C-alpha positions as CSV (number, residue, x, y, z in Angstrom):
1,M,0.0,0.0,0.0
2,R,1.3,3.5,-0.9
3,F,0.0,7.0,-0.2
4,L,-2.4,5.6,2.4
5,R,-0.5,6.7,5.6
6,D,-2.5,8.9,7.9
7,F,-1.1,12.4,7.6
8,S,-4.4,14.1,8.2
9,F,-3.0,16.5,10.8
10,L,0.0,17.4,8.7
11,E,-2.2,17.8,5.6
12,G,-3.9,20.8,7.2
13,V,-0.6,22.1,8.5
14,M,1.1,22.0,5.1
15,K,-2.0,23.6,3.5
16,H,-1.6,26.5,5.9
17,H,2.1,26.8,5.2
18,R,1.4,27.0,1.5
19,E,-1.3,29.7,2.0
20,V,1.0,31.9,4.1
21,L,4.1,31.4,1.9
22,H,2.1,32.0,-1.3
23,E,1.3,35.5,-0.1
24,V,5.0,36.5,0.6
25,A,6.7,35.4,-2.6
26,E,10.1,37.0,-2.8
27,L,13.0,37.0,-5.3
28,G,16.2,35.0,-4.8
29,R,18.4,36.1,-1.9
30,E,15.6,38.4,-0.8
31,E,13.4,35.8,0.8
32,F,13.4,37.6,4.2
33,K,9.7,37.1,5.1
34,T,9.9,33.5,3.8
35,S,12.9,32.6,5.9
36,E,11.4,34.3,8.9
37,Y,8.3,32.1,8.6
38,I,10.4,29.0,8.2
39,R,12.6,29.7,11.2
40,S,9.7,30.7,13.4
41,Y,8.0,27.4,12.7
42,L,11.2,25.5,13.3
43,D,11.6,27.4,16.6
44,K,8.0,26.3,17.5
45,L,8.9,22.7,16.8
46,G,12.1,23.0,18.9
47,V,14.3,22.1,15.9
48,E,17.7,23.7,15.7
49,Y,19.0,25.2,12.5
50,D,21.7,27.2,10.9
51,E,21.5,30.2,8.7
52,W,23.1,30.1,5.3
53,L,23.5,32.8,2.7
54,G,21.4,35.2,4.7
55,T,18.0,33.7,3.8
56,G,18.9,30.0,3.6
57,T,18.0,27.7,6.5
58,A,19.4,24.2,7.2
59,G,19.8,21.8,10.0
60,I,20.2,18.2,11.1
61,I,18.2,15.8,13.3
62,R,20.4,13.0,14.4
63,G,19.4,9.4,14.2
64,K,19.9,6.9,17.0
65,D,22.2,4.6,15.0
66,A,23.4,6.7,12.0
67,K,25.2,4.9,9.2
68,R,24.6,7.7,6.8
69,T,23.2,11.2,6.5
70,I,20.4,11.9,4.1
71,A,19.4,15.4,3.0
72,F,16.2,16.8,1.6
73,R,16.1,20.1,-0.2
74,A,13.3,22.6,-0.9
75,D,13.7,25.9,-2.9
76,I,12.0,28.9,-1.3
77,D,12.1,31.8,-3.8
78,G,9.4,33.1,-6.1
79,L,9.9,34.6,-9.6
80,M,9.3,38.0,-11.2
81,T,6.2,38.2,-13.4
82,E,4.3,41.0,-15.1
83,C,2.1,41.1,-11.9
84,G,5.1,41.3,-9.5
85,V,6.9,38.6,-7.6
86,Q,4.7,35.4,-7.4
87,H,5.0,31.7,-6.6
88,L,4.3,30.3,-10.1
89,C,6.7,27.4,-9.9
90,G,5.5,25.6,-6.8
91,H,8.3,26.6,-4.5
92,D,5.7,27.5,-1.8
93,G,4.6,23.9,-2.1
94,H,8.1,22.5,-1.9
95,T,8.8,24.5,1.2
96,S,5.5,23.4,2.8
97,I,6.3,19.7,2.1
98,L,9.8,20.0,3.6
99,L,8.4,21.7,6.7
100,G,5.9,18.9,7.0
101,L,8.6,16.3,6.7
102,V,10.7,18.0,9.3
103,E,7.7,18.1,11.7
104,Y,7.0,14.4,11.0
105,V,10.7,13.3,11.5
106,N,11.0,15.5,14.6
107,A,7.8,14.0,16.1
108,N,9.1,10.5,15.4
109,K,12.7,10.9,16.4
110,E,12.6,7.6,18.3
111,K,12.1,5.9,14.9
112,L,14.9,7.7,13.2
113,N,18.0,5.6,12.6
114,D,20.1,7.7,10.1
115,N,20.8,11.4,10.3
116,F,18.2,13.6,8.6
117,V,19.2,17.0,7.1
118,F,16.8,19.6,5.8
119,I,17.9,22.4,3.4
120,F,15.6,25.4,2.7
121,Q,17.5,26.9,-0.3
122,P,17.2,30.4,-1.6
123,A,17.5,31.6,-5.2
124,E,16.8,28.5,-7.3
125,E,15.2,30.8,-9.9
126,G,18.4,32.8,-9.8
127,P,21.2,33.5,-9.3
128,G,21.7,29.9,-8.2
129,G,21.5,29.2,-4.5
130,A,22.5,25.5,-4.7
131,E,25.9,26.2,-6.2
132,A,26.5,28.9,-3.6
133,L,25.6,26.6,-0.8
134,V,27.8,23.8,-2.1
135,N,30.6,26.3,-2.4
136,E,30.0,27.4,1.2
137,G,30.5,23.7,2.2
138,I,27.0,22.9,3.3
139,L,27.2,19.2,2.3
140,K,30.5,18.7,4.0
141,Y,29.4,20.6,7.1
142,Y,26.5,18.2,7.7
143,G,28.3,15.2,6.3
144,V,25.7,14.5,3.7
145,D,25.9,11.1,2.0
146,Q,22.7,11.3,-0.2
147,I,20.3,14.0,-1.2
148,Y,16.7,14.1,-2.4
149,G,14.6,16.8,-4.0
150,L,11.3,17.2,-5.9
151,H,9.4,19.6,-8.1
152,I,5.6,20.0,-8.4
153,Y,4.7,19.1,-12.0
154,P,1.3,19.7,-13.6
155,E,2.0,17.5,-16.6
156,I,1.4,14.3,-14.7
157,P,-1.8,13.6,-12.6
158,E,-2.2,13.9,-8.9
159,G,-1.3,10.7,-7.0
160,K,1.7,10.0,-9.3
161,V,5.4,10.8,-9.2
162,G,7.6,11.0,-12.3
163,I,11.2,10.1,-12.4
164,R,13.9,8.5,-14.6
165,E,17.4,7.3,-13.9
166,G,20.4,9.0,-15.5
167,Y,20.1,12.4,-17.2
168,F,16.6,13.8,-16.3
169,L,16.7,17.6,-16.4
170,S,18.8,19.6,-18.9
171,Q,21.9,21.8,-18.7
172,I,21.2,25.3,-19.9
173,G,23.1,28.3,-21.0
174,D,22.1,31.7,-22.3
175,F,23.8,33.5,-25.1
176,E,24.0,36.9,-26.7
177,I,25.5,37.7,-30.0
178,D,26.3,41.3,-31.2
179,I,27.1,41.9,-34.9
180,Y,28.9,45.1,-35.6
181,G,28.8,46.2,-39.2
182,K,29.0,49.6,-40.9
183,S,26.1,51.9,-41.7
184,S,25.5,53.6,-45.0
185,H,22.5,54.8,-47.1
186,G,20.5,51.8,-48.0
187,G,19.1,53.3,-51.2
188,S,21.9,55.2,-52.7
189,A,25.1,53.6,-51.4
190,P,24.4,50.1,-49.9
191,E,27.9,49.0,-51.2
192,A,29.5,51.4,-48.7
193,G,28.1,49.6,-45.7
194,I,28.5,46.3,-44.0
195,D,24.9,45.0,-43.4
196,A,24.5,43.5,-40.0
197,I,21.0,42.3,-40.8
198,T,22.2,40.4,-43.9
199,I,24.9,38.8,-41.7
200,Y,22.4,38.0,-39.0
201,A,20.1,36.2,-41.5
202,S,22.9,33.9,-42.7
203,L,24.3,33.4,-39.2
204,V,21.1,32.2,-37.8
205,S,20.7,29.6,-40.5
206,S,24.3,28.4,-39.9
207,M,23.7,28.2,-36.1
208,Q,20.7,25.9,-36.6
209,T,23.0,23.4,-38.2
210,I,24.9,23.0,-34.9
211,V,22.3,20.6,-33.6
212,S,21.3,19.0,-36.9
213,R,24.8,18.4,-38.2
214,N,27.3,18.6,-35.3
215,I,25.4,16.7,-32.6
216,S,24.5,13.1,-32.7
217,P,20.8,12.5,-33.3
218,I,20.9,10.2,-30.2
219,D,21.8,13.2,-28.0
220,N,19.0,15.7,-27.2
221,A,20.0,19.4,-27.8
222,V,18.3,22.7,-28.5
223,V,19.6,26.0,-29.8
224,S,16.9,28.7,-29.9
225,I,17.1,32.4,-30.7
226,G,14.2,34.2,-29.0
227,K,15.1,37.9,-29.4
228,V,16.5,40.1,-32.2
229,E,17.1,43.8,-32.2
230,G,18.7,45.7,-35.0
231,G,18.7,48.6,-37.4
232,S,17.7,52.2,-37.0
233,R,15.7,53.2,-40.0
234,R,14.2,51.6,-43.2
235,N,16.7,53.2,-45.6
236,I,19.9,52.9,-43.5
237,I,22.1,49.8,-43.7
238,A,22.0,48.3,-40.1
239,E,25.3,48.9,-38.2
240,H,24.4,46.6,-35.3
241,V,22.2,43.6,-34.6
242,H,21.8,42.0,-31.2
243,L,20.6,38.4,-30.7
244,E,19.6,36.5,-27.5
245,G,18.9,32.9,-27.1
246,T,19.2,29.7,-25.1
247,I,21.1,26.4,-25.2
248,R,19.8,23.2,-23.7
249,C,21.1,19.7,-23.7
250,F,21.9,16.9,-21.2
251,K,25.5,15.7,-21.6
252,P,28.2,18.2,-20.6
253,E,30.3,17.1,-23.6
254,V,27.5,18.1,-25.9
255,Y,27.2,21.4,-24.3
256,S,30.9,22.0,-24.8
257,K,30.6,21.1,-28.4
258,I,27.8,23.5,-29.0
259,K,29.8,26.3,-27.4
260,E,32.8,25.4,-29.5
261,R,30.8,25.6,-32.7
262,F,29.3,29.0,-31.6
263,Y,32.8,30.5,-31.6
264,E,34.0,28.8,-34.7
265,I,31.0,29.8,-36.8
266,T,30.9,33.4,-35.6
267,D,34.7,33.7,-36.1
268,G,34.2,32.5,-39.7
269,F,31.4,35.0,-40.3
270,S,33.4,37.9,-38.9
271,K,36.2,37.1,-41.4
272,A,33.9,36.5,-44.4
273,F,32.0,39.7,-43.9
274,N,34.8,41.9,-42.5
275,C,32.8,42.7,-39.4
276,E,33.1,42.2,-35.6
277,I,31.0,39.6,-33.9
278,K,31.0,39.4,-30.1
279,V,29.7,36.3,-28.4
280,T,28.7,36.1,-24.8
281,I,27.7,32.7,-23.3
282,R,26.5,32.5,-19.7
283,D,26.8,28.9,-18.4
284,D,23.7,28.3,-16.2
285,Y,22.6,25.2,-14.4
286,H,24.2,21.8,-15.0
287,P,22.1,18.7,-15.9
288,V,20.3,16.8,-13.2
289,N,21.6,13.2,-13.4
290,N,19.7,10.8,-11.2
291,N,21.7,8.1,-9.4
292,S,20.5,4.8,-10.9
293,E,20.7,2.7,-7.7
294,L,18.8,5.3,-5.6
295,C,16.2,5.8,-8.4
296,E,15.5,2.1,-8.4
297,E,15.3,2.1,-4.6
298,F,12.9,5.0,-4.7
299,I,10.5,3.3,-7.2
300,E,10.5,0.2,-5.0
301,A,9.7,2.2,-1.9
302,V,6.9,4.3,-3.4
303,G,5.4,1.5,-5.5
304,D,5.7,1.2,-9.2
305,D,1.9,1.7,-9.6
306,K,2.4,5.3,-8.4
307,V,5.5,6.0,-10.6
308,E,5.6,7.3,-14.2
309,I,9.0,6.9,-16.0
310,L,9.4,10.2,-17.8
311,D,11.4,11.1,-20.8
312,P,14.2,13.6,-20.2
313,L,12.8,17.0,-19.6
314,M,14.2,20.2,-21.2
315,I,13.8,22.1,-18.0
316,A,16.5,22.9,-15.5
317,D,17.0,23.0,-11.7
318,D,20.1,23.9,-9.7
319,F,19.6,20.7,-7.7
320,S,22.3,19.5,-10.1
321,Y,25.0,21.1,-8.0
322,Y,24.2,18.9,-5.0
323,R,24.0,15.9,-7.2
324,E,27.5,16.5,-8.6
325,E,28.9,16.2,-5.0
326,V,26.9,13.3,-3.6
327,P,24.5,10.6,-4.9
328,G,20.9,11.7,-5.1
329,I,17.6,11.8,-7.0
330,F,15.1,14.4,-8.1
331,F,11.5,13.6,-9.0
332,M,8.4,15.3,-10.2
333,L,5.3,15.4,-8.0
334,G,2.1,15.0,-10.0
335,A,-0.3,18.0,-9.8
336,R,-2.6,17.7,-12.7
337,N,-6.3,17.8,-11.9
338,E,-8.5,18.6,-14.8
339,E,-11.7,18.6,-12.8
340,K,-10.4,21.4,-10.6
341,G,-8.7,23.2,-13.4
342,F,-5.1,22.6,-12.2
343,V,-3.7,22.1,-15.7
344,N,-1.6,25.2,-16.4
345,G,2.2,24.8,-16.8
346,L,5.0,26.1,-14.6
347,H,5.6,29.8,-14.7
348,N,2.1,30.3,-16.2
349,L,0.2,33.1,-14.5
350,R,-2.7,30.6,-13.9
351,F,-0.5,27.9,-12.4
352,N,-1.9,26.4,-9.3
353,F,-2.3,23.1,-7.5
354,D,-4.3,21.4,-4.8
355,E,-2.3,21.4,-1.5
356,K,-3.5,17.8,-0.9
357,I,-0.6,16.7,-3.2
358,C,1.8,17.7,-0.4
359,V,0.6,14.5,1.4
360,N,1.7,12.4,-1.6
361,A,5.2,13.9,-1.4
362,L,5.4,13.4,2.3
363,D,4.3,9.8,2.1
364,A,6.8,9.2,-0.7
365,Y,9.6,10.6,1.4
366,V,8.7,8.7,4.5
367,S,8.2,5.4,2.5
368,M,11.6,5.9,1.1
369,L,13.2,6.5,4.5
370,E,11.5,3.3,5.9
371,Y,12.5,1.3,2.9
372,K,16.1,2.2,3.3
373,G,16.0,1.4,7.0
374,S,16.7,5.0,7.8
375,M,13.5,5.2,9.8
376,D,11.6,2.4,11.6
377,K,8.0,1.7,10.5
């Protein structure tokens, strides 16, 4: 039996957490009201904690016969929208779930065998709180051996969790390309200019061949240009064009190859057209690569009737930085409910979910702890 444990009290508590946190959404590294709420509730529970990066909160509950230390992470920040800072990616739910798990573990300390670490992480949406915490030594400080995380996901139904072993979430990078040509009169003397728009048109076509001709069809990869600005007037040869886009893939070696081709192609264009092309690539989050053994263990613990094996997803999460240091898994918590209208995607202004799914996450985590022997049944 799975998802049948009696969490009726904590269901109401987690619902309340989510309602409060939803109203105080804050940007990364500015989650002051959010962290105040988290810490106040931990104080109420009598759970000790440490402050990290100003708004991050983490702590450890020690087991009675610890053979390992298992960490659980929740991201706490909101994101900027046209309507202000909002929780449109479920982080208020993630935080509520981890608060519920902390309360459950703390209330059942006599059953806890292994050490339990909780991490309320700032700035997942940006500028990358996980990497900063890892660099600050949080995993070594608590002696973390394994780490688990989740994300609310409206593409799979309530009552299900989605996961896959190996590469699961993508690596991402953002790029900007500036083409500097030479302006001239577009009607009377086009030959006197160096047309940045013409160069841009050819360059974009060449860049699309990176994935189709330089990357194996077995490897997923995306190069997309989403913004173009250039030119000053209809009859003036454009002196400058600015492009912005994104790179997504799973394998680090594929990402490196894409970057390499970016510089080779733009260098060739600058020579061919006698212009200057400046490329700026900002490496963002690394791919989330689920540990195969822990993934199989998790599926057994939760029950394969509750698990959907997902295809790799071209979304990203900075959970990857923890995973690069210690074994771990990241899974998706089903939130789709068509009857209630919970069908909108992440970052959509109409994104929402039923707080009852927090119980499913809590039960999955506890089932996993019991299956591992980290907690007695």
